[in-house]
C-alpha positions as CSV (number, residue, x, y, z in Angstrom):
1,M,100.8,54.9,38.1
2,T,101.1,58.7,39.4
3,V,98.0,60.2,40.8
4,A,98.0,63.8,41.1
5,I,96.6,65.0,44.2
6,T,95.1,68.7,44.6
7,G,93.0,70.2,47.3
8,R,90.0,69.3,45.6
9,T,90.9,65.6,45.1
10,R,88.4,63.5,47.1
11,L,90.1,60.8,49.3
12,A,88.8,57.3,49.8
13,A,91.0,54.4,51.4
14,V,91.4,50.7,51.9
15,I,91.6,50.0,55.4
16,G,92.9,46.5,56.8
17,W,95.7,44.7,59.4
18,P,97.7,44.5,57.6
19,V,97.1,46.2,54.4
20,E,100.4,45.9,52.1
21,H,99.2,42.8,50.2
22,S,96.0,44.7,48.8
23,R,95.8,45.5,45.2
24,S,93.2,48.2,45.6
25,P,94.9,50.9,45.5
26,Q,96.3,49.9,41.9
27,M,93.3,48.9,41.0
28,L,90.7,51.6,42.1
29,N,93.2,54.8,41.4
30,A,93.4,53.5,37.9
31,A,89.6,53.2,37.7
32,F,89.6,56.7,39.0
33,A,92.1,58.0,36.3
34,A,90.2,56.3,33.4
35,A,86.6,57.7,34.5
36,G,88.5,61.1,34.7
37,V,87.2,61.2,38.6
38,D,89.3,63.6,40.7
39,A,90.0,60.8,43.5
40,A,92.5,58.9,45.2
41,L,92.4,55.6,47.3
42,V,94.9,55.3,49.8
43,P,95.8,52.0,51.6
44,L,95.4,52.6,55.3
45,G,97.2,49.9,58.0
46,V,94.7,50.1,60.9
47,P,94.9,48.3,64.0
48,P,91.4,46.8,65.6
49,D,91.8,49.4,68.4
50,A,91.9,52.0,66.2
51,L,89.1,51.2,63.6
52,P,86.9,53.4,65.1
53,A,88.9,56.6,65.1
54,A,90.0,55.8,61.4
55,V,86.4,55.7,60.5
56,A,85.5,58.9,62.5
57,T,88.7,60.7,60.3
58,L,87.0,59.3,57.1
59,R,83.7,61.0,58.0
60,A,85.5,64.4,59.1
61,I,87.2,64.9,56.1
62,G,84.4,63.9,53.8
63,A,85.9,60.9,51.9
64,L,84.4,59.2,49.2
65,G,84.4,56.0,51.6
66,A,86.6,53.1,52.0
67,S,87.1,49.3,51.2
68,V,87.2,47.3,54.4
69,T,89.4,44.2,54.4
70,T,90.5,41.4,56.9
71,P,90.2,41.8,60.1
72,H,87.6,44.6,60.3
73,K,84.6,43.3,58.3
74,L,82.6,42.5,61.5
75,A,83.7,45.3,63.4
76,A,83.1,47.9,60.7
77,L,79.1,46.8,61.0
78,A,79.0,48.9,64.2
79,L,80.5,51.9,63.0
80,C,78.0,52.8,60.3
81,D,75.0,55.0,60.7
82,E,73.1,52.7,58.1
83,L,73.6,49.2,56.6
84,A,72.6,48.1,52.7
85,P,70.5,45.1,52.6
86,E,73.0,42.6,51.5
87,A,75.4,43.8,54.2
88,F,73.0,43.2,56.9
89,A,71.9,39.9,55.4
90,I,75.5,38.9,55.2
91,G,76.2,40.6,58.7
92,A,79.6,42.1,57.3
93,V,80.7,45.2,55.9
94,N,83.7,45.3,53.0
95,C,82.3,48.9,51.6
96,L,82.0,52.3,53.4
97,R,80.4,54.9,51.8
98,I,80.0,58.3,53.2
99,A,77.2,60.6,51.9
100,D,76.2,63.6,53.9
101,G,78.5,63.1,57.2
102,R,76.6,59.5,57.2
103,V,78.5,56.5,57.1
104,I,76.8,53.8,55.0
105,G,77.8,50.1,55.1
106,H,77.8,47.7,52.2
107,N,79.0,44.5,51.3
108,T,80.0,44.0,47.5
109,D,81.8,40.8,47.9
110,G,78.8,38.6,47.1
111,P,77.6,40.4,44.1
112,G,81.0,40.7,43.2
113,F,81.3,37.0,42.8
114,A,78.4,36.4,41.0
115,D,79.6,38.8,38.5
116,A,82.8,37.4,38.3
117,I,81.5,33.9,37.4
118,A,79.1,35.2,35.0
119,A,82.1,37.2,33.3
120,A,84.2,34.2,33.2
121,G,81.3,32.7,31.4
122,V,79.8,30.3,34.0
123,A,76.4,29.5,33.4
124,A,74.1,29.9,36.6
125,P,74.6,26.8,38.9
126,G,71.9,24.8,39.8
127,H,73.9,23.1,42.8
128,A,77.1,25.0,44.5
129,V,79.2,23.5,47.0
130,L,81.1,25.9,49.3
131,L,84.1,24.6,51.1
132,G,84.2,26.6,54.6
133,A,81.5,28.0,56.6
134,G,83.1,31.5,57.2
135,G,82.4,35.2,56.5
136,A,83.9,34.6,53.2
137,A,81.3,31.4,52.6
138,R,78.4,33.8,53.7
139,A,79.1,36.5,51.4
140,V,79.7,34.0,48.5
141,A,76.1,32.2,49.5
142,H,74.4,35.6,49.5
143,G,75.8,35.9,45.9
144,L,74.6,33.2,44.6
145,R,71.3,33.6,45.5
146,S,70.8,36.1,43.0
147,L,71.8,33.4,40.4
148,H,69.2,31.0,42.0
149,A,71.5,28.5,42.8
150,T,71.2,26.3,45.6
151,T,74.0,26.2,48.1
152,E,75.4,23.4,50.3
153,V,78.1,24.4,52.9
154,V,80.8,21.8,53.4
155,A,82.1,22.5,57.0
156,R,84.6,20.7,59.6
157,G,82.8,22.1,62.5
158,A,79.4,24.4,63.4
159,C,78.0,26.6,61.5
160,A,76.3,29.8,63.0
161,W,74.2,30.7,59.5
162,C,73.9,27.2,58.1
163,T,73.3,23.9,58.6
164,P,76.4,22.2,57.2
165,T,77.1,19.0,55.3
166,P,79.8,17.1,57.4
167,W,83.0,16.9,56.0
168,A,82.9,13.4,55.9
169,E,80.3,13.6,53.3
170,L,82.5,15.8,51.1
171,A,82.7,13.3,48.5
172,A,78.8,12.9,48.0
173,A,78.6,16.5,48.1
174,L,81.0,17.3,45.2
175,A,79.1,14.5,43.1
176,R,76.2,17.0,43.1
177,A,78.1,20.1,42.2
178,D,78.0,22.5,39.4
179,L,80.2,24.6,41.1
180,V,82.7,24.4,43.9
181,V,83.8,27.1,45.4
182,D,86.8,27.3,48.2
183,C,86.2,29.3,51.1
184,T,88.5,28.5,53.4
185,P,91.5,30.3,54.3
186,I,93.8,27.0,53.2
187,G,95.1,28.8,49.9
188,L,96.7,31.7,52.0
189,D,99.0,29.2,54.0
190,P,101.7,27.6,51.3
191,A,102.7,25.2,54.1
192,A,99.3,23.5,54.7
193,E,97.9,24.0,51.1
194,P,99.2,20.6,49.4
195,A,98.0,18.3,52.0
196,F,94.6,19.7,52.3
197,V,94.1,20.1,48.4
198,D,95.6,16.9,47.3
199,A,93.1,15.0,49.8
200,L,89.8,16.8,48.2
201,P,88.0,13.8,45.9
202,L,87.9,15.6,43.3
203,A,87.9,12.8,41.1
204,Q,83.8,12.6,42.3
205,L,83.3,15.9,40.1
206,R,81.2,16.0,37.0
207,A,82.9,16.9,33.6
208,H,80.8,20.3,33.5
209,A,81.7,21.3,37.0
210,T,83.5,24.6,37.5
211,V,85.9,25.2,40.5
212,A,86.6,28.7,42.1
213,T,88.5,30.1,44.6
214,L,88.5,33.3,46.4
215,V,92.6,33.6,46.3
216,Y,94.2,35.9,44.0
217,H,97.8,36.9,44.8
218,R,99.0,33.7,43.3
219,R,97.8,30.5,41.7
220,A,95.5,28.2,44.0
221,R,96.4,24.2,43.9
222,I,92.9,23.3,43.9
223,L,92.8,25.3,40.5
224,D,95.7,23.5,39.0
225,R,94.3,20.3,40.0
226,A,90.8,21.2,38.7
227,A,92.4,22.4,35.5
228,A,94.4,19.2,35.2
229,R,90.9,17.2,35.0
230,G,89.6,19.4,32.5
231,H,87.3,21.5,34.5
232,R,86.8,25.4,34.0
233,T,88.4,27.6,36.6
234,V,87.8,31.0,38.3
235,D,90.5,32.5,40.4
236,G,90.2,35.4,42.9
237,A,91.3,38.1,41.0
238,A,87.9,38.0,39.2
239,M,85.9,38.9,42.4
240,L,88.5,40.9,43.6
241,V,87.3,43.3,40.4
242,H,84.1,42.6,40.4
243,Q,83.3,43.7,43.9
244,G,85.7,47.0,43.6
245,A,83.5,47.7,40.5
246,H,80.8,47.7,42.7
247,A,82.6,50.1,45.4
248,F,83.4,52.3,42.6
249,R,79.9,53.0,41.3
250,L,78.6,53.2,44.9
251,W,81.6,56.0,45.4
252,T,81.0,57.8,42.2
253,G,77.6,56.9,40.5
254,L,79.4,56.2,37.4
255,P,79.8,52.7,35.9
256,A,83.2,51.4,36.4
257,P,86.1,50.8,33.9
258,I,86.3,47.1,34.1
259,D,88.8,46.1,31.5
260,V,91.2,48.6,33.0
261,M,90.8,47.3,36.5
262,T,91.2,43.8,35.0
263,R,94.0,44.6,33.5
264,V,95.8,46.4,36.3
265,V,95.0,43.7,38.7
266,A,96.8,40.7,36.4
267,D,99.7,43.4,36.0
268,A,100.1,43.5,39.5
269,I,100.0,40.0,40.5
270,T,102.1,39.1,37.8
271,S,104.8,41.6,38.9
272,S,104.8,40.7,42.4
């Protein structure tokens, strides 16, 4: 898709290191075009030591803001003039909004996940089990609070923000779950994923349980195992779309064209 850029076009960015894998440019540029917004989002590969300069440049040129991805979500906190409540609670920023020369940090991952499972037709879970205790799990846990879900974090080690269930008790935790979310980075490592996923005691899940992952660039093995057992599954593409929709609304004040964004992400993943 070609975006016409003029001297009046407002710029936004997705900043990460690396950033080549991001589908946000295709998704959000399609959203701008569909909504008639004269704006363009560009991917910026920003090494960690250059992040302050990159944010300062976006502020100086009056950009709409930026989506923030790995490894900058924690470092971006200190570069904000103001934090939205959810960013403060989660302790990470994945979206910057620039208004009147001020940088406001938001986190759209939590509400994006909550919207994604709702859009997939998943009933509000009474009890959710999160695998992993990193920043992704923290954002998902915060998002599930809006659905009044009880969250249980199962981790191999210590957790700075929760009291985790030991990994040795995973089977018992899965037996309590209405929703299981893999928040570990294992889905990003095709070599390590099979052994990890095949060892998960998914046979303990009740029939109505839903299994979700945050991975969107390919089909995650945990979803294949869960689907084979008859469970509803939700992949990370839905979260990508809905967190992006929150960013779009923050930047433009307009409703996000969810259908357009969903189609573009699906096409981008299929063609990759």
